[in-house]
KEKE-3310 file (N, C-alpha, C; in steps of 0.2 Angstrom, whole numbers, plus 5000, padded with zeros to 4 digits):
npx = (5004:5002:5006:5003:5015:5018:5019:5015:5001:4998:5000:4989:4979:4980:4977:4965:4958:4960:4953:4947:4957:4970:4986:5003:5010:5000:4996:5008:5007:4995:4999:5008:5000:4992:5000:5009:5022:5035:5036:5049:5051:5055:5051:5038:5035:5043:5036:5025:5027:5028:5017:5009:5015:5011:4998:4989:4985:4981:4987:4981:4980:4981:4974:4983:4992:4995:5002:5011:5019:5012:5012:5006:4997:4999:4987:4982:4973:4964:4963:4952:4959:4968:4959:4954:4967:4968:4957:4960:4970:4967:4958:4968:4975:4966:4964:4978:4978:4968:4963:4977:4983:4980:4991:5003:5013:5024)
npy = (4993:5011:5026:5043:5055:5069:5081:5079:5076:5090:5096:5090:5092:5106:5108:5101:5112:5123:5118:5121:5130:5127:5127:5127:5139:5144:5133:5132:5145:5144:5133:5138:5147:5140:5133:5144:5146:5150:5141:5134:5133:5120:5112:5111:5107:5095:5085:5087:5080:5067:5064:5064:5054:5044:5043:5050:5063:5073:5081:5095:5104:5122:5137:5145:5159:5178:5183:5174:5173:5166:5153:5138:5135:5124:5114:5106:5091:5082:5065:5051:5041:5050:5057:5046:5043:5054:5053:5042:5045:5055:5047:5039:5050:5055:5043:5040:5050:5048:5046:5052:5060:5076:5088:5099:5113:5116)
npz = (5001:4995:5003:5001:5002:5013:5006:4994:4997:5002:4989:4980:4987:4985:4972:4970:4978:4970:4958:4940:4939:4943:4938:4937:4944:4950:4958:4965:4972:4980:4988:4996:5002:5010:5018:5024:5021:5009:4994:4983:4966:4963:4972:4971:4957:4955:4964:4956:4946:4950:4954:4942:4935:4943:4941:4948:4945:4930:4916:4906:4892:4890:4882:4871:4877:4875:4885:4888:4879:4868:4872:4878:4893:4906:4915:4929:4935:4947:4946:4947:4955:4961:4969:4977:4983:4992:5001:5006:5013:5022:5030:5036:5043:5052:5060:5065:5074:5082:5099:5104:5117:5124:5118:5124:5127:5138)
capx = (5000:5006:5002:5005:5018:5014:5020:5010:4995:4998:4999:4984:4973:4979:4973:4957:4955:4959:4949:4949:4963:4976:4992:5010:5011:4993:4997:5013:5004:4990:5002:5012:4994:4990:5007:5011:5029:5036:5039:5054:5048:5056:5047:5031:5035:5046:5032:5019:5029:5028:5009:5006:5018:5008:4991:4986:4984:4983:4987:4976:4984:4976:4975:4990:4991:5000:5006:5016:5022:5009:5015:5000:4997:4997:4983:4982:4966:4964:4960:4949:4965:4971:4954:4955:4972:4966:4952:4963:4975:4962:4956:4974:4977:4961:4965:4983:4977:4964:4967:4981:4982:4982:4998:5005:5020:5026)
capy = (5000:5018:5033:5050:5060:5076:5086:5075:5078:5096:5097:5087:5096:5114:5106:5102:5118:5128:5115:5123:5136:5124:5127:5126:5145:5144:5128:5135:5151:5139:5129:5144:5151:5136:5131:5149:5145:5150:5136:5135:5129:5113:5108:5109:5103:5087:5080:5086:5075:5061:5062:5063:5048:5038:5043:5055:5069:5072:5089:5097:5110:5127:5139:5149:5167:5182:5184:5168:5172:5161:5146:5135:5135:5116:5114:5100:5090:5076:5059:5047:5039:5055:5058:5041:5043:5060:5052:5036:5049:5059:5043:5037:5055:5054:5036:5040:5056:5046:5044:5055:5064:5082:5090:5106:5115:5119)
capz = (5001:4995:5005:4999:5007:5017:5001:4989:5000:5001:4982:4979:4991:4983:4965:4971:4980:4964:4953:4934:4939:4944:4934:4940:4947:4955:4963:4970:4977:4984:4993:5000:5005:5014:5023:5027:5018:5002:4991:4978:4961:4961:4978:4968:4952:4956:4966:4954:4940:4953:4954:4936:4933:4946:4940:4953:4942:4923:4914:4902:4889:4891:4877:4872:4878:4873:4891:4889:4872:4863:4875:4882:4900:4908:4920:4932:4938:4950:4943:4953:4959:4965:4974:4981:4988:4996:5004:5011:5018:5026:5034:5040:5048:5056:5064:5069:5079:5087:5105:5106:5123:5123:5117:5128:5126:5144)
cpx = (5005:5002:5007:5010:5015:5013:5015:5003:4993:4996:4993:4979:4973:4976:4967:4953:4955:4955:4951:4955:4969:4981:4998:5010:5006:4994:5002:5011:5000:4993:5006:5006:4992:4995:5009:5019:5029:5039:5043:5049:5048:5053:5041:5032:5039:5039:5026:5020:5028:5020:5005:5009:5014:5000:4987:4983:4985:4983:4982:4980:4978:4977:4981:4987:4996:5005:5012:5019:5020:5010:5007:5000:4995:4993:4984:4975:4968:4960:4956:4954:4967:4966:4954:4961:4970:4961:4954:4967:4974:4961:4962:4976:4972:4963:4972:4983:4972:4966:4974:4980:4984:4989:4998:5010:5020:5029)
cpy = (5006:5023:5037:5053:5066:5081:5084:5077:5085:5100:5096:5092:5105:5112:5107:5109:5123:5124:5118:5129:5134:5123:5127:5133:5146:5139:5131:5140:5148:5137:5133:5147:5146:5134:5138:5149:5147:5143:5137:5131:5121:5109:5107:5104:5095:5083:5080:5080:5068:5058:5062:5056:5043:5038:5047:5061:5068:5081:5090:5105:5115:5129:5143:5156:5172:5184:5179:5168:5168:5154:5144:5135:5127:5117:5107:5098:5083:5071:5056:5043:5043:5056:5053:5041:5049:5057:5046:5041:5053:5054:5041:5042:5055:5048:5037:5045:5053:5043:5046:5060:5070:5085:5098:5107:5119:5126)
cpz = (5000:4998:5004:5004:5008:5010:4995:4990:4999:4994:4980:4981:4987:4976:4966:4974:4974:4957:4945:4933:4941:4938:4939:4945:4951:4960:4969:4975:4982:4990:4998:5006:5012:5019:5026:5024:5011:4999:4984:4972:4960:4966:4976:4963:4951:4959:4961:4948:4943:4952:4948:4933:4937:4946:4945:4950:4935:4921:4908:4898:4888:4883:4876:4873:4876:4879:4892:4882:4867:4866:4879:4889:4902:4915:4922:4934:4941:4946:4949:4957:4963:4971:4979:4987:4993:5002:5010:5016:5023:5031:5039:5044:5054:5063:5068:5074:5083:5095:5108:5112:5120:5122:5120:5126:5133:5144)
residu = (MET:TYR:PHE:LEU:THR:ARG:THR:GLU:GLU:ILE:ILE:LEU:LEU:ALA:ILE:TRP:LYS:LEU:GLN:ASP:ALA:ALA:TYR:GLY:MET:SER:VAL:ARG:GLU:GLN:VAL:ALA:LYS:ASP:THR:GLY:LYS:LYS:TRP:ARG:SER:GLY:ALA:VAL:TYR:ALA:PRO:LEU:GLY:ARG:LEU:LEU:LYS:ASN:GLY:TYR:VAL:CYS:GLN:ILE:LYS:GLY:GLU:PRO:THR:PRO:GLU:ARG:GLY:GLY:ARG:HIS:LYS:ILE:TYR:TYR:ARG:LEU:THR:ASN:GLU:GLY:LYS:LYS:ALA:LEU:ILE:GLU:ILE:ARG:GLU:VAL:ASN:ALA:SER:ILE:TRP:LEU:GLY:VAL:PRO:LYS:LEU:GLU:ILE:ASP)
# end
């Protein structure tokens, strides 16, 4: 059984939140917003490549835009496998936190 890494989980959740607006830079911005930390491009694109390779996301080519010199934006969308992986990791997280005594900093 393969569990998503925390980074993969964060990126998949960002794509899910962004829906049809999920492309590389918007995913990176959403991840930064969600975590409160700046992420380097490689910290997002490398896991995105793994998620694509493993069938958790698919790519959709957008229309060319003048702002990008006529290049297409590449959008990302969760596959059913990606949705299943998120559901599974949410259940695992709930299970491992169940019964944990209250954490307090002295």
